[in-house]
N, C-alpha and C positions, 0 to 999 in steps of 0.2 A: 506493498501500499503505497503509496507515496505522501507525502505529510503534504497538509493541506491550510491556507489560512484564510475561513471563514469570515468577511466582516459584518456586521450590522449598520446600519448608516440611518437618520433622519432626523425629523427635531426631537426636542425634548416632549417625554411623556408618550410617546408613540408605543410604547411594549418593547424596545428594544432588547431590555433584556432581559422579558418575560419569552421572544420569540430566541435568542441564543438560547437559553436553556432549553425548551423543548427541541431544538436542532444540534444542542450538544446532548440529548437525550439519546435521539433519532442515532446521529453520527455516535458515539461512546467519545467522545471529542472532551476535549478539555475547554469549559467556558472560563471568558477571561473579563470581569466584568468593572462598569467603572463605579458603581457601589450605590447603595443606599441613601436617604435623608442621612441618615444618624452617622455613616462614613463618615462625611464631611466633615473639617475641620469648621467648631461656628461661627469662623472668621469667614468662611468662606461661601458659608452661606446667610449670613449678615449680607456680602458681598453682589451675592446674585439676588437677596431680596433687594434691593435697598436699590442696585446697582449703581456699587459705586466699587471704588479702587481696583478699575478693569481688567491694569497693566497685571494684580497680582492673582488676580481670579484668571486669566489668559491666562500664565505663567504656572500656575497647581495644574490644572488639566493638559497641558502641555506635558509637564514632565511624568502625571502618571501618565498617563498616552502615549508617549513614543518607549515610558518601563517597559506595559502591559508590549507595547508591540517584540520587544526589543524580547520578551518571554517566548509571546505565539513563533517570534521566528527559532527559538529553540525548539522549540517541540514540532513543528517542522521539519527541523534538518536530523531529525533523531524518527522523522518517519513519522508523526502524530496530527491528531487535525484539532487547530485551535479557531475557535470563534469568538471574537468579538463583537460587545452590543458599541463598537464608538472605535475609534482610532486614530492616529493623526491629522493625518488628512480633515478631519472636521475642526479643528485648532484655525485655517482659515480661512471658515468662514463667520468663526468669530470676533475673530484679529477685525474683517473688514464689513462685521455690520455692527459691533459692537466699540467698538473706540472710536476715537474721533482722529483729525487728517493730524499730524504734530509728529514728533519726534518719538512718544514712546511707538507709538501704531511702524512706523519704518525699523524701528527694532526689532519689531516683533516680526515682522514682513519675514528681514533677512537669514532670524530665525527660524523659521520656513522654511526657505530657500535651502540651506543650510542640511537640513531634516530631509529635506524632500533627495538631498546628494548621497546623503546613504540605507536611506528606508524604503526598499521597494514595495507597490506596493499591494494588497492582498489580492489571497488568488482571484477569490467570486467575492464582491460587492455586491449586498440587496440597499435596495433603502428606501424604506418607508414610508409611504405619504397617506393624505388623508384630507379632508375638506375642512374645515375652520370650526365647524359647531364641533364634528369629532374631535380636534386638536382641545380644544376647548375641558369640556365633555370626558377629553382620559388624561389632560392632569389636575383636573380637578379630584377624581377619584381620585386615582392614586395617594390623594392626602396627604404630600410636602406644606406643612405649613407656609412654609416661607416663600409658597407658588399660588396661595390666595389671596392675591391682590389683583386690580384688572389690569395696572403696569406690566405687575410681570405674565400674563398674560400674553399678553398684545404683543411681548417682544416675543416671546417665547414660536408663537401664532409665524410671526414677522422669520423667529428662526427656524422655524418647519421649512417654506418660502423660499427662503433663503441656500439651507442644505439641499434641500430639492434641484434647485436654479444651477447649482456651482458642480455639483455629481454630471451632470446634463452637461455642462460645459467642462465639466474635466474628460467625458465620453475612456472614463478605462477599464480599459481592457475587461468583457464578465462582470458590467453590471447591470445589474435587474433593476427595475421598478414594481413598484407594487403599493397598490392602495388600500389599507388594510380597512378601511371603515364597515363596520361588520364583519372583520373577521375576529374568529375566537383562535388564539395558538394552543391555547388546548383541545382544539377538535381534532379529530387525525386528518378526517376529510379537508378542515384548510390547512393547516401547516404543512399537505402532502402536495397544494402548491407550490410551494417553497424547494419539499426535497425534489419536487421531479422537473424545478429546472434546473436545482445543484445535480445532482445524480445524473445528471446531461452530457457535467465539464468535469465530475473526477470519475474516475474508477473504486466506484463504492457499491454494494451489495450488504449490509448492515440491514436487518430488521428493525422495523417500529418494537418490539415488545422488548418485554430484559432490557429494561434502559439501565446506564450506569452512566451519570451524569459528575463529571472533577469541574473541582469547581479554584479560579487560582486568585 
């Protein structure tokens, strides 16, 4: 079996972590997750809620995403499958959308250019999209306290749109777009929409039964 990196992208609250864990179960893969609200430092939660200290916010997630991706590359090198619920290229979108033009933005743009020099893209990228109504409902449903205000909701809806537009523009190899409105990632039929696409691009025949998910 050849090693693979499969990344799930999309705006906040669209179920990337849920889908990543479901696919990791299916393929007996390693799931590398960005983390839940409790996993984030209080200061970072404040930055998201109040939309402040954007430079440190972008640096925090850039460092975590690059670190996670290096682990994914190691798994691939050893012949395993790594599933991620985000990856380093999403940092570019946040930099462009959340930082005002100026010296800090130029510094971060230069940083992402350097990242592109040594980090390859995933073998497969799945970009999740949804309607604005669905995005709002899913963000509220997941229950993170710092997301429950109109300013944050509006920014996250805009981010979802920017994520989709950016990945369509970048046109990475083996990138697939799914409107997840109405889909349940816990349902075999809905999950099959994703596994059929993945199976056409990698040589795998692992049954959906008897899952073993390994979280990193």
